[in-house]
All heavy atoms as an XYZ file, in Angstrom:
978
protein
N     118.427    119.441    117.511
C     117.758    118.853    116.373
C     116.610    119.767    115.957
O     115.821    120.212    116.766
C     117.217    117.464    116.742
C     116.309    116.903    115.679
S     115.799    115.196    115.885
C     114.604    115.321    117.189
N     116.529    120.026    114.663
C     115.443    120.810    114.098
C     114.260    119.889    113.824
O     114.415    118.851    113.185
C     115.921    121.454    112.801
O     114.850    122.060    112.135
N     113.070    120.266    114.325
C     111.895    119.410    114.174
C     110.664    120.283    113.948
O     110.432    121.247    114.674
C     111.706    118.572    115.434
C     110.571    117.572    115.446
C     110.895    116.393    114.544
C     110.343    117.075    116.855
N     109.887    119.933    112.909
C     108.645    120.655    112.628
C     107.597    119.640    112.192
O     107.867    118.743    111.409
C     108.854    121.682    111.518
C     107.602    122.461    111.167
C     107.889    123.648    110.253
N     108.383    123.301    108.949
C     107.629    123.176    107.848
N     106.317    123.355    107.916
N     108.179    122.877    106.688
N     106.401    119.787    112.710
C     105.305    118.893    112.361
C     104.332    119.601    111.428
O     103.993    120.758    111.650
C     104.564    118.446    113.617
C     105.442    117.659    114.573
C     104.692    117.261    115.835
N     105.570    116.925    116.923
C     106.428    115.915    116.971
N     106.534    115.123    115.944
N     107.183    115.696    118.017
N     103.904    118.892    110.402
C     102.870    119.387    109.500
C     101.620    118.607    109.860
O     101.416    117.487    109.406
C     103.260    119.176    108.019
C     102.151    119.676    107.099
C     104.580    119.863    107.712
N     100.815    119.165    110.742
C      99.621    118.460    111.225
C      98.627    118.252    110.094
O      98.077    117.180    109.930
C      98.986    119.245    112.380
C      97.669    118.709    112.865
C      97.787    117.361    113.565
N      96.453    116.959    114.013
C      95.947    115.751    113.850
N      96.668    114.806    113.315
N      94.748    115.484    114.265
N      98.370    119.304    109.317
C      97.457    119.214    108.188
C      98.058    119.981    107.021
O      98.662    121.025    107.220
C      96.093    119.805    108.523
C      95.319    119.021    109.542
C      93.913    119.561    109.747
O      93.276    119.966    108.753
O      93.466    119.570    110.899
N      97.873    119.463    105.820
C      98.332    120.144    104.608
C      97.117    120.530    103.776
O      96.212    119.713    103.577
C      99.260    119.238    103.814
N      97.098    121.757    103.300
C      95.990    122.231    102.470
C      95.877    121.358    101.230
O      96.873    121.027    100.592
C      96.219    123.679    102.072
C      95.065    124.282    101.325
C      95.280    125.752    101.043
O      96.294    126.334    101.391
N      94.308    126.369    100.407
N      94.651    120.968    100.898
C      94.411    120.128     99.737
C      94.301    118.649    100.058
O      94.006    117.842     99.186
N      94.547    118.278    101.318
C      94.434    116.887    101.748
C      93.336    116.759    102.795
O      93.054    117.708    103.529
C      95.750    116.391    102.356
C      96.974    116.392    101.455
C      98.187    115.897    102.231
C      96.745    115.553    100.217
N      92.750    115.582    102.874
C      91.788    115.312    103.936
C      92.500    115.422    105.281
O      93.678    115.075    105.402
C      91.184    113.923    103.764
N      91.812    115.899    106.289
C      92.398    116.013    107.624
C      92.743    114.621    108.151
O      92.061    113.643    107.837
C      91.413    116.697    108.562
N      93.816    114.508    108.939
C      94.148    113.211    109.534
C      92.970    112.666    110.343
O      92.283    113.412    111.034
C      95.328    113.532    110.452
C      95.937    114.763    109.873
C      94.777    115.538    109.317
N      92.740    111.371    110.234
C      91.619    110.744    110.940
C      92.062    110.069    112.229
O      91.280    109.376    112.862
C      90.901    109.717    110.039
C      90.248    110.408    108.856
C      91.862    108.641    109.575
N      93.291    110.290    112.613
C      93.810    109.680    113.832
C      94.786    110.618    114.517
O      94.910    111.793    114.166
N      95.479    110.068    115.467
C      96.437    110.838    116.265
C      97.805    110.821    115.586
O      98.719    110.106    115.995
C      96.520    110.251    117.671
N      97.925    111.597    114.495
C      99.200    111.688    113.774
C      99.238    112.982    112.979
O      98.210    113.612    112.729
C      99.407    110.486    112.841
C      98.374    110.346    111.760
C      98.546    110.968    110.526
C      97.230    109.593    111.961
C      97.593    110.842    109.523
C      96.277    109.448    110.968
C      96.451    110.072    109.743
N     100.435    113.375    112.574
C     100.635    114.516    111.687
C     100.781    113.997    110.265
O     101.234    112.874    110.054
C     101.903    115.283    112.080
O     101.763    115.851    113.351
N     100.424    114.819    109.290
C     100.624    114.428    107.898
C     102.103    114.188    107.610
O     102.450    113.295    106.845
C     100.107    115.503    106.951
C      98.665    115.349    106.598
N      97.882    116.416    106.258
C      97.857    114.269    106.517
C      96.661    116.000    105.974
N      96.618    114.703    106.136
N     102.971    115.009    108.211
C     104.407    114.857    107.981
C     105.168    115.421    109.172
O     104.661    116.268    109.904
C     104.830    115.575    106.705
N     106.391    114.940    109.317
C     107.319    115.501    110.294
C     108.612    115.798    109.547
O     109.110    114.962    108.780
C     107.587    114.526    111.465
C     108.671    115.071    112.382
C     106.303    114.263    112.241
N     109.129    116.990    109.764
C     110.373    117.414    109.135
C     111.437    117.437    110.221
O     111.270    118.097    111.250
C     110.204    118.808    108.505
C     109.075    118.755    107.473
C     111.506    119.285    107.892
C     108.477    120.082    107.153
N     112.505    116.685    109.994
C     113.575    116.584    110.990
C     114.919    116.458    110.285
O     115.083    115.623    109.389
C     113.353    115.381    111.902
N     115.864    117.314    110.680
C     117.247    117.235    110.204
C     117.364    117.142    108.693
O     118.140    116.351    108.160
C     117.974    116.062    110.873
C     118.116    116.276    112.357
O     118.268    117.409    112.812
N     118.042    115.217    113.120
N     116.576    117.938    107.981
C     116.678    118.006    106.536
C     115.881    116.961    105.775
O     115.984    116.873    104.558
N     115.087    116.149    106.481
C     114.275    115.118    105.851
C     112.796    115.343    106.145
O     112.435    115.833    107.211
C     114.656    113.720    106.357
C     115.985    113.249    105.851
C     117.133    113.469    106.603
C     116.092    112.579    104.644
C     118.362    113.041    106.151
C     117.314    112.141    104.180
C     118.468    112.369    104.938
N     111.940    114.930    105.205
C     110.494    114.928    105.389
C     110.059    113.476    105.496
O     110.336    112.676    104.605
C     109.759    115.584    104.199
C     108.251    115.538    104.409
C     110.245    117.005    103.982
N     109.387    113.148    106.596
C     108.835    111.812    106.819
C     107.323    111.939    106.719
O     106.710    112.631    107.538
C     109.219    111.290    108.206
C     110.712    111.174    108.406
C     111.460    112.268    108.835
C     111.363    109.980    108.156
C     112.832    112.159    109.011
C     112.735    109.862    108.337
C     113.456    110.965    108.763
O     114.823    110.851    108.939
N     106.730    111.311    105.716
C     105.293    111.459    105.543
C     104.536    110.312    106.206
O     105.041    109.202    106.319
C     104.881    111.489    104.056
O     105.013    110.185    103.489
C     105.694    112.504    103.277
N     103.325    110.612    106.601
C     102.391    109.564    106.997
C     101.851    108.917    105.735
O     101.957    109.473    104.635
C     101.236    110.162    107.802
O     101.709    110.652    109.025
N     101.262    107.755    105.889
C     100.699    107.066    104.742
C      99.604    107.882    104.088
O      98.736    108.428    104.765
N      99.668    107.974    102.773
C      98.647    108.681    101.995
C      97.715    107.656    101.362
O      98.155    106.594    100.905
C      99.295    109.548    100.925
C     100.143    110.662    101.511
C      99.334    111.558    102.425
O      98.371    112.213    101.998
N      99.692    111.611    103.689
N      96.437    107.997    101.343
C      95.394    107.106    100.850
C      94.825    107.632     99.529
O      95.024    108.795     99.189
C      94.277    107.000    101.890
C      94.684    106.511    103.268
C      93.493    106.586    104.218
C      95.242    105.106    103.204
N      94.064    106.813     98.813
C      93.488    107.233     97.541
C      92.191    108.026     97.708
O      91.146    107.692     97.142
C      93.245    105.915     96.810
C      92.994    104.935     97.900
C      93.881    105.378     99.036
N      92.235    109.082     98.513
C      91.056    109.917     98.731
C      91.395    111.373     98.450
O      92.530    111.806     98.666
C      90.541    109.793    100.176
O      91.598    110.153    101.083
C      90.084    108.378    100.484
N      90.401    112.113     97.990
C      90.614    113.545     97.779
C      90.383    114.292     99.091
O      90.136    113.668    100.135
C      89.737    114.071     96.646
C      88.250    113.990     96.910
O      87.829    113.844     98.089
O      87.480    114.084     95.940
N      90.440    115.608     99.042
C      90.318    116.421    100.262
C      88.973    116.232    100.962
O      88.860    116.444    102.164
C      90.531    117.900     99.925
N      87.964    115.779    100.213
C      86.641    115.540    100.797
C      86.447    114.096    101.237
O      85.364    113.729    101.700
C      85.545    115.915     99.788
C      85.570    117.400     99.451
O      85.809    118.220    100.365
O      85.375    117.733     98.268
N      87.463    113.258    101.047
C      87.382    111.862    101.461
C      86.839    110.922    100.405
O      86.647    109.737    100.666
N      86.576    111.431     99.190
C      86.054    110.578     98.115
C      87.191    109.830     97.425
O      88.282    110.372     97.258
C      85.296    111.425     97.103
N      86.915    108.584     97.027
C      87.877    107.755     96.298
C      87.475    107.637     94.836
O      86.305    107.394     94.546
C      87.909    106.336     96.860
C      88.578    106.177     98.189
C      88.673    104.705     98.564
O      89.052    103.878     97.754
N      88.331    104.398     99.802
N      88.429    107.777     93.912
C      88.094    107.525     92.515
C      87.874    106.030     92.291
O      88.298    105.198     93.099
C      89.324    108.022     91.750
C      90.435    108.008     92.737
C      89.813    108.186     94.095
N      87.229    105.696     91.186
C      86.986    104.292     90.843
C      88.211    103.726     90.133
O      88.867    104.419     89.354
C      85.762    104.175     89.944
N      88.540    102.486     90.404
C      89.618    101.797     89.707
C      90.970    101.983     90.364
O      91.286    103.063     90.879
N      91.773    100.936     90.343
C      93.062    100.953     91.025
C      94.003    102.030     90.503
O      94.632    102.748     91.282
C      93.744     99.578     90.948
C      95.094     99.572     91.597
C      95.200     99.497     92.978
C      96.248     99.676     90.840
C      96.448     99.526     93.599
C      97.493     99.702     91.451
C      97.599     99.621     92.831
N      94.138    102.158     89.171
C      95.088    103.129     88.626
C      94.706    104.556     88.995
O      95.570    105.368     89.341
C      95.242    102.957     87.122
C      95.979    101.659     86.784
C      96.401    101.558     85.333
O      96.683    102.603     84.717
O      96.474    100.420     84.830
N      93.429    104.883     88.953
C      92.978    106.214     89.366
C      93.224    106.427     90.859
O      93.588    107.522     91.291
C      91.505    106.408     89.031
N      93.045    105.380     91.653
C      93.315    105.482     93.090
C      94.804    105.683     93.353
O      95.189    106.466     94.227
C      92.791    104.247     93.806
C      91.284    104.170     93.820
C      90.755    102.908     94.449
O      91.484    102.135     95.056
N      89.455    102.683     94.308
N      95.642    105.001     92.591
C      97.089    105.182     92.750
C      97.499    106.597     92.335
O      98.309    107.233     93.024
C      97.844    104.126     91.947
C      99.362    104.202     91.993
C      99.898    104.199     93.420
C      99.958    103.034     91.196
N      96.955    107.085     91.223
C      97.227    108.475     90.828
C      96.838    109.438     91.942
O      97.594    110.354     92.275
C      96.456    108.839     89.557
C      97.205    108.514     88.281
O      98.449    108.600     88.263
O      96.533    108.185     87.292
N      95.661    109.245     92.541
C      95.204    110.110     93.628
C      96.162    110.050     94.811
O      96.530    111.069     95.388
C      93.790    109.726     94.073
C      93.248    110.574     95.207
C      92.993    112.002     94.784
O      92.267    112.236     93.828
N      93.574    112.961     95.486
N      96.594    108.847     95.166
C      97.498    108.673     96.299
C      98.833    109.369     96.051
O      99.348    110.080     96.926
C      97.722    107.167     96.572
O      96.451    106.551     96.805
C      98.625    106.952     97.773
N      99.395    109.190     94.866
C     100.676    109.829     94.548
C     100.532    111.338     94.412
O     101.440    112.085     94.788
C     101.290    109.199     93.303
C     101.766    107.754     93.514
C     102.122    107.096     92.193
C     102.934    107.689     94.482
N      99.394    111.818     93.920
C      99.148    113.267     93.897
C      99.027    113.818     95.311
O      99.504    114.914     95.602
C      97.906    113.589     93.071
C      98.153    113.430     91.590
O      99.277    113.573     91.105
N      97.108    113.111     90.844
N      98.408    113.058     96.217
C      98.351    113.462     97.628
C      99.756    113.544     98.208
O     100.081    114.478     98.950
C      97.508    112.478     98.445
C      96.034    112.548     98.123
O      95.563    113.460     97.455
N      95.293    111.555     98.591
N     100.582    112.575     97.886
C     101.961    112.572     98.366
C     102.697    113.804     97.837
O     103.402    114.487     98.585
C     102.654    111.285     97.924
C     103.975    110.966     98.586
C     103.808    110.750    100.081
C     104.580    109.730     97.938
N     102.501    114.117     96.565
C     103.122    115.303     95.964
C     102.676    116.573     96.700
O     103.496    117.428     97.053
C     102.743    115.390     94.487
C     103.304    116.603     93.762
C     102.822    116.757     92.321
N     102.630    115.551     91.545
C     103.569    114.725     91.073
N     104.803    114.950     91.327
N     103.275    113.657     90.362
N     101.370    116.696     96.950
C     100.826    117.856     97.667
C     101.450    117.982     99.044
O     101.854    119.076     99.465
C      99.293    117.729     97.783
O      98.732    117.752     96.474
C      98.693    118.843     98.621
N     101.560    116.880     99.760
C     102.137    116.890    101.104
C     103.612    117.265    101.074
O     104.073    118.071    101.885
C     101.933    115.526    101.765
C     102.512    115.360    103.162
C     102.036    116.458    104.108
C     102.161    113.986    103.702
N     104.360    116.694    100.144
C     105.789    117.019    100.043
C     105.984    118.502     99.742
O     106.834    119.155    100.357
C     106.451    116.164     98.969
C     106.618    114.694     99.320
C     107.034    113.897     98.100
C     107.612    114.507    100.458
N     105.213    119.045     98.811
C     105.346    120.462     98.468
C     104.977    121.350     99.651
O     105.625    122.368     99.895
C     104.523    120.781     97.228
C     105.135    120.151     95.981
C     104.275    120.249     94.737
O     103.140    120.779     94.815
O     104.743    119.772     93.679
N     103.958    120.972    100.419
C     103.582    121.734    101.614
C     104.664    121.667    102.689
O     104.735    122.532    103.559
C     102.259    121.210    102.171
N     105.509    120.650    102.586
C     106.563    120.432    103.587
C     107.921    120.957    103.145
O     108.902    120.836    103.874
C     106.675    118.934    103.889
O     105.453    118.433    104.367
N     108.021    121.501    101.931
C     109.285    122.046    101.449
C     110.107    121.074    100.626
O     111.325    121.232    100.501
N     109.465    120.084    100.042
C     110.171    119.118     99.208
C     109.344    118.861     97.947
O     108.436    119.627     97.629
C     110.408    117.817     99.996
O     111.295    116.959     99.283
N     109.679    117.817     97.223
C     108.910    117.430     96.042
C     109.269    115.988     95.678
O     110.092    115.354     96.345
C     109.131    118.386     94.872
C     110.578    118.487     94.427
O     111.356    117.514     94.604
O     110.956    119.533     93.883
N     108.643    115.492     94.621
C     108.832    114.095     94.230
C     110.276    113.807     93.797
O     110.759    112.700     93.974
C     107.864    113.724     93.099
C     106.395    113.829     93.486
S     105.874    112.650     94.727
C     105.331    111.307     93.681
N     110.978    114.796     93.248
C     112.376    114.585     92.830
C     113.301    114.364     94.016
O     114.405    113.852     93.845
C     112.880    115.787     92.028
C     112.241    115.959     90.673
C     112.816    117.131     89.882
N     112.846    118.363     90.656
C     113.947    119.052     90.969
N     115.124    118.659     90.578
N     113.864    120.158     91.678
N     112.871    114.757     95.205
C     113.714    114.638     96.394
C     113.361    113.426     97.265
O     113.869    113.285     98.368
C     113.623    115.926     97.206
C     114.357    117.055     96.568
N     113.829    117.781     95.527
C     115.585    117.564     96.803
C     114.705    118.703     95.158
N     115.784    118.580     95.910
N     112.480    112.566     96.778
C     112.101    111.358     97.517
C     113.255    110.363     97.444
O     113.783    110.076     96.374
C     110.810    110.738     96.950
C     110.513    109.394     97.605
C     109.639    111.697     97.147
N     113.640    109.835     98.616
C     114.726    108.850     98.663
C     114.227    107.449     98.978
O     114.900    106.463     98.670
C     115.833    109.266     99.661
C     116.514    110.543     99.192
C     115.293    109.437    101.066
N     113.032    107.321     99.587
C     112.517    106.008     99.986
C     111.001    106.041     99.970
O     110.385    106.975    100.461
C     113.000    105.652    101.399
C     112.492    104.335    101.952
C     113.098    103.150    101.211
C     112.894    101.839    101.931
N     111.692    101.142    101.602
N     110.401    105.013     99.378
C     108.948    104.873     99.320
C     108.568    103.526     99.906
O     109.221    102.513     99.630
C     108.438    104.957     97.861
C     106.958    104.620     97.777
C     108.706    106.329     97.283
N     107.511    103.517    100.699
C     106.914    102.282    101.197
C     105.502    102.211    100.645
O     104.693    103.111    100.869
C     106.864    102.260    102.727
C     108.249    102.266    103.319
O     109.089    101.450    102.961
N     108.503    103.198    104.217
N     105.211    101.139     99.893
C     103.894    100.954     99.312
C     103.223     99.736     99.913
O     103.863     98.701    100.124
N     101.936     99.871    100.180
C     101.142     98.802    100.787
C      99.944     98.541     99.877
O      99.107     99.421     99.688
C     100.681     99.226    102.185
C     101.811     99.751    103.024
C     102.115    101.109    103.060
C     102.607     98.881    103.766
C     103.171    101.590    103.818
C     103.667     99.352    104.531
C     103.947    100.706    104.541
O     104.996    101.182    105.284
N      99.886     97.345     99.293
C      98.826     96.983     98.362
C      97.987     95.856     98.940
O      98.526     94.927     99.536
C      99.408     96.515     97.028
C     100.388     97.444     96.322
C     100.896     96.793     95.033
C      99.737     98.780     96.025
N      96.677     95.925     98.714
C      95.805     94.854     99.212
C      95.675     93.706     98.221
O      95.283     92.615     98.609
C      94.391     95.390     99.538
O      93.809     95.913     98.345
C      94.448     96.451    100.628
N      96.008     93.952     96.951
C      95.862     92.918     95.934
C      97.179     92.756     95.181
O      97.577     93.664     94.430
C      94.736     93.290     94.963
C      94.470     92.225     93.928
O      95.218     91.268     93.771
N      93.388     92.412     93.195
N      97.864     91.611     95.313
C      99.137     91.430     94.620
C      98.999     91.479     93.097
O      99.969     91.773     92.397
C      99.631     90.067     95.093
C      98.457     89.386     95.691
C      97.503     90.451     96.123
N      97.813     91.249     92.574
C      97.598     91.332     91.126
C      97.711     92.766     90.604
O      97.808     92.975     89.387
C      96.229     90.762     90.756
C      96.140     89.267     91.009
O      97.196     88.582     91.021
O      95.011     88.775     91.216
N      97.705     93.753     91.493
C      97.815     95.158     91.093
C      99.263     95.614     90.925
O      99.508     96.766     90.557
C      97.126     96.061     92.128
C      95.616     95.958     92.076
O      95.071     95.663     90.996
O      94.987     96.168     93.134
N     100.236     94.737     91.166
C     101.639     95.155     91.152
C     102.078     95.687     89.787
O     102.799     96.686     89.719
C     102.552     94.017     91.608
C     104.030     94.386     91.764
C     104.207     95.524     92.767
C     104.833     93.169     92.178
N     101.660     95.071     88.708
C     102.066     95.546     87.374
C     101.536     96.953     87.125
O     102.270     97.838     86.675
C     101.572     94.589     86.294
C     102.038     94.977     84.909
C     101.563     93.997     83.838
O     101.448     92.796     84.130
O     101.310     94.466     82.714
N     100.272     97.188     87.419
C      99.697     98.530     87.270
C     100.381     99.508     88.219
O     100.627    100.665     87.854
C      98.192     98.493     87.527
N     100.688     99.061     89.417
C     101.390     99.900     90.393
C     102.715    100.382     89.811
O     103.038    101.567     89.858
C     101.599     99.098     91.678
C     102.303     99.828     92.792
C     101.628    100.749     93.574
C     103.641     99.571     93.080
C     102.258    101.406     94.621
C     104.273    100.214     94.119
C     103.582    101.136     94.885
O     104.222    101.784     95.906
N     103.496     99.460     89.243
C     104.789     99.828     88.664
C     104.624    100.810     87.508
O     105.393    101.769     87.388
C     105.531     98.573     88.193
C     106.124     97.804     89.340
O     106.547     98.372     90.345
N     106.136     96.493     89.225
N     103.649    100.607     86.665
C     103.423    101.463     85.502
C     103.059    102.891     85.935
O     103.659    103.864     85.468
C     102.328    100.857     84.632
C     102.077    101.572     83.332
C     101.079    100.860     82.421
N      99.831    100.482     83.079
C      99.507     99.230     83.430
N     100.331     98.230     83.201
N      98.346     98.977     84.014
N     102.092    103.037     86.822
C     101.653    104.363     87.271
C     102.744    105.026     88.115
O     103.012    106.223     87.991
C     100.328    104.261     88.060
C      99.932    105.606     88.656
C      99.223    103.722     87.154
N     103.385    104.256     88.962
C     104.475    104.756     89.812
C     105.566    105.390     88.952
O     106.044    106.482     89.242
C     105.012    103.569     90.617
C     106.102    103.867     91.588
C     105.810    104.165     92.912
C     107.439    103.792     91.213
C     106.829    104.399     93.833
C     108.453    104.024     92.123
C     108.146    104.329     93.428
O     109.154    104.564     94.330
N     105.950    104.701     87.868
C     107.001    105.219     86.986
C     106.564    106.529     86.333
O     107.393    107.417     86.118
C     107.381    104.195     85.935
C     108.588    104.651     85.106
C     109.064    103.596     84.156
N     109.782    102.517     84.783
C     111.053    102.571     85.188
N     111.739    103.683     85.060
N     111.632    101.524     85.723
N     105.289    106.696     86.017
C     104.807    107.961     85.450
C     105.028    109.116     86.420
O     105.301    110.238     86.009
C     103.315    107.870     85.114
C     103.013    107.182     83.823
C     101.628    107.484     83.285
N     100.565    107.555     84.261
C      99.588    106.666     84.387
N      99.546    105.611     83.607
N      98.657    106.827     85.297
N     104.915    108.853     87.706
C     105.079    109.911     88.712
C     106.537    110.163     89.060
O     106.893    111.280     89.417
C     104.287    109.559     89.972
C     102.818    109.764     89.817
N     102.171    110.909     90.221
C     101.860    108.970     89.277
C     100.885    110.813     89.945
N     100.670    109.643     89.375
N     107.372    109.130     88.987
C     108.771    109.282     89.379
C     109.753    109.305     88.208
O     110.908    109.657     88.389
C     109.172    108.167     90.358
C     108.645    108.377     91.739
C     107.548    107.679     92.186
C     109.245    109.286     92.603
C     107.045    107.866     93.470
C     108.759    109.491     93.884
C     107.657    108.780     94.316
N     109.337    108.908     87.020
C     110.235    108.905     85.868
C     111.327    107.855     86.026
O     111.114    106.793     86.611
N     112.501    108.175     85.501
C     113.624    107.233     85.542
C     114.498    107.414     86.769
O     115.380    106.601     87.032
C     114.469    107.368     84.284
C     113.740    106.868     83.055
O     112.940    105.925     83.198
O     113.963    107.429     81.969
N     114.305    108.499     87.512
C     115.104    108.779     88.705
C     114.376    108.195     89.920
O     113.806    108.915     90.730
C     115.306    110.285     88.851
C     116.409    110.632     89.821
O     117.227    109.751     90.139
O     116.443    111.796     90.260
N     114.397    106.865     90.021
C     113.556    106.158     90.992
C     114.182    106.116     92.384
O     115.374    105.825     92.535
C     113.306    104.727     90.504
C     112.553    104.628     89.180
C     112.603    103.203     88.659
C     111.122    105.097     89.360
N     113.362    106.374     93.412
C     113.841    106.218     94.788
C     113.887    104.741     95.177
O     113.337    103.885     94.472
C     112.781    106.966     95.608
C     111.543    106.922     94.782
C     111.986    106.891     93.351
N     114.518    104.449     96.276
C     114.448    103.103     96.850
C     112.996    102.835     97.215
O     112.235    103.769     97.505
C     115.339    103.011     98.083
N     112.595    101.548     97.195
C     111.185    101.258     97.429
C     111.001     99.884     98.062
O     111.715     98.942     97.729
C     110.421    101.310     96.112
C     108.918    101.127     96.267
C     108.221    101.186     94.942
N     108.016     99.828     94.431
C     107.491     99.550     93.261
N     107.129    100.523     92.439
N     107.327     98.310     92.870
N     110.030     99.801     98.945
C     109.533     98.538     99.476
C     108.049     98.494     99.179
O     107.344     99.479     99.387
C     109.759     98.460    101.001
O     111.158     98.543    101.263
C     109.198     97.177    101.573
N     107.573     97.360     98.674
C     106.147     97.186     98.414
C     105.721     95.862     99.021
O     106.358     94.836     98.775
C     105.851     97.175     96.899
O     106.389     98.370     96.325
C     104.354     97.111     96.633
N     104.670     95.909     99.829
C     104.204     94.700    100.501
C     102.696     94.553    100.330
O     101.982     95.526    100.104
C     104.558     94.707    102.015
C     106.068     94.708    102.216
C     103.946     95.899    102.714
N     102.229     93.317    100.438
C     100.801     93.034    100.433
C     100.265     93.042    101.848
O     100.874     92.457    102.739
N      99.152     93.724    102.046
C      98.582     93.899    103.386
C      97.057     93.898    103.326
O      96.466     93.935    102.257
C      99.046     95.232    104.019
C     100.545     95.288    104.195
C      98.570     96.418    103.190
N      96.445     93.916    104.482
C      95.018     94.166    104.617
C      94.859     95.583    105.151
O      95.482     95.945    106.142
C      94.379     93.164    105.597
O      94.594     91.848    105.109
C      92.891     93.427    105.756
N      94.061     96.407    104.450
C      93.828     97.786    104.867
C      92.345     97.998    105.124
O      91.518     97.180    104.734
C      94.314     98.759    103.779
C      95.818     98.763    103.503
C      96.123     99.562    102.236
C      96.581     99.334    104.678
N      92.017     99.117    105.745
C      90.645     99.439    106.118
C      89.972    100.242    105.014
O      90.064    101.460    104.985
C      90.631    100.240    107.409
C      91.233     99.520    108.551
C      90.595     98.666    109.398
C      92.588     99.555    108.968
N      91.471     98.158    110.311
C      92.718     98.689    110.080
C      93.727    100.206    108.521
C      93.900     98.479    110.740
C      94.921     99.989    109.175
C      94.996     99.144    110.268
N      89.289     99.570    104.098
C      88.459    100.242    103.114
C      89.179    100.923    101.964
O      88.554    101.695    101.236
N      90.469    100.681    101.790
C      91.210    101.236    100.656
C      92.076    100.138    100.049
O      92.381     99.138    100.699
C      92.092    102.442    101.057
C      91.237    103.626    101.488
C      93.089    102.074    102.131
N      92.492    100.355     98.799
C      93.280     99.345     98.095
C      94.781     99.530     98.250
O      95.544     98.619     97.956
C      92.932     99.367     96.602
O      93.225    100.642     96.056
N      95.199    100.724     98.719
C      96.626    100.980     98.864
C      96.874    102.136     99.823
O      95.974    102.921    100.124
C      97.267    101.295     97.515
C      96.901    102.648     96.905
C      98.120    103.245     96.240
C      95.788    102.473     95.908
N      98.117    102.203    100.264
C      98.606    103.311    101.091
C     100.085    103.466    100.768
O     100.782    102.475    100.537
C      98.403    103.008    102.571
C      98.813    104.127    103.493
C      98.388    103.897    104.943
O      97.662    102.935    105.227
O      98.805    104.710    105.798
N     100.562    104.712    100.731
C     101.962    104.969    100.408
C     102.498    106.040    101.347
O     101.857    107.067    101.578
C     102.135    105.443     98.954
C     101.646    104.367     97.983
C     103.590    105.796     98.662
C     101.651    104.795     96.539
N     103.705    105.804    101.884
C     104.423    106.830    102.636
C     105.821    106.944    102.057
O     106.245    106.105    101.263
C     104.449    106.517    104.137
C     105.271    105.297    104.477
O     106.513    105.389    104.511
O     104.667    104.230    104.726
N     106.532    107.986    102.442
C     107.888    108.149    101.915
C     108.752    108.985    102.839
O     108.270    109.598    103.795
C     107.858    108.777    100.522
S     107.535    110.540    100.481
N     110.038    108.999    102.508
C     111.024    109.881    103.122
C     111.639    110.687    101.985
O     112.001    110.127    100.938
C     112.127    109.089    103.851
C     113.177    110.029    104.428
C     111.534    108.204    104.933
N     111.722    112.001    102.167
C     112.302    112.881    101.146
C     113.273    113.851    101.801
O     113.175    114.136    102.997
C     111.198    113.650    100.422
N     114.180    114.355    101.014
C     115.108    115.390    101.447
C     114.440    116.739    101.198
O     113.750    116.919    100.185
C     116.428    115.290    100.650
C     117.389    116.396    101.024
C     117.061    113.924    100.851
N     114.621    117.684    102.115
C     114.119    119.033    101.878
C     114.842    119.658    100.685
O     116.032    119.391    100.473
C     114.355    119.920    103.103
C     113.448    119.674    104.300
C     113.945    120.483    105.497
C     112.011    120.019    103.976
N     114.125    120.484     99.932
C     114.773    121.204     98.841
C     115.713    122.245     99.432
O     115.392    122.888    100.431
C     113.736    121.891     97.952
C     112.893    120.916     97.170
C     112.054    121.550     96.079
C     111.330    122.792     96.422
N     110.430    123.259     95.362
N     116.857    122.420     98.797
C     117.821    123.419     99.232
C     117.683    124.685     98.417
O     116.901    124.765     97.466
N     118.452    125.694     98.772
C     118.426    126.970     98.059
C     118.839    126.842     96.610
O     118.430    127.636     95.767
C     119.340    127.982     98.763
C     118.818    128.367    100.135
O     117.594    128.225    100.363
O     119.630    128.789    100.971
N     119.642    125.830     96.276
C     120.122    125.664     94.907
C     119.163    124.835     94.048
O     119.409    124.629     92.872
C     121.510    125.031     94.890
C     121.546    123.697     95.623
O     120.627    123.400     96.400
O     122.529    122.950     95.409
N     118.058    124.353     94.632
C     117.067    123.588     93.873
C     116.071    124.526     93.214
O     115.623    125.489     93.811
C     116.286    122.624     94.797
C     117.156    121.492     95.296
O     117.872    120.907     94.468
O     117.118    121.218     96.499
N     115.704    124.204     91.981
C     114.711    125.028     91.270
C     113.314    124.568     91.611
O     113.061    123.464     91.940
C     114.933    124.938     89.778
């Protein structure tokens, strides 16, 4: 089995716990949950800006791992406020377009953030642009 860990990705805040940002195994990228913080740990104001930050972090991590948003097959979203679901869907669609991956979204309690998102993506192949 081919296995590679991406402990830290340039452009993202360093992991704050005992985990890697991503693990690449057998042609798939498994990401850790991404939060609405920039590389310095600052959060933008407002849910939609926080969601944009989180999805941009996910994009940065996927690209550092040899994939991209077009190769995402599964997304898990964790929201602290169920009233944010409509905005979540709107911003999410801007990042993924019409080629939507499978998705699970649940309401949870998180530590000091309004959302967290992780995903599974396929590595880009030689025939991908």
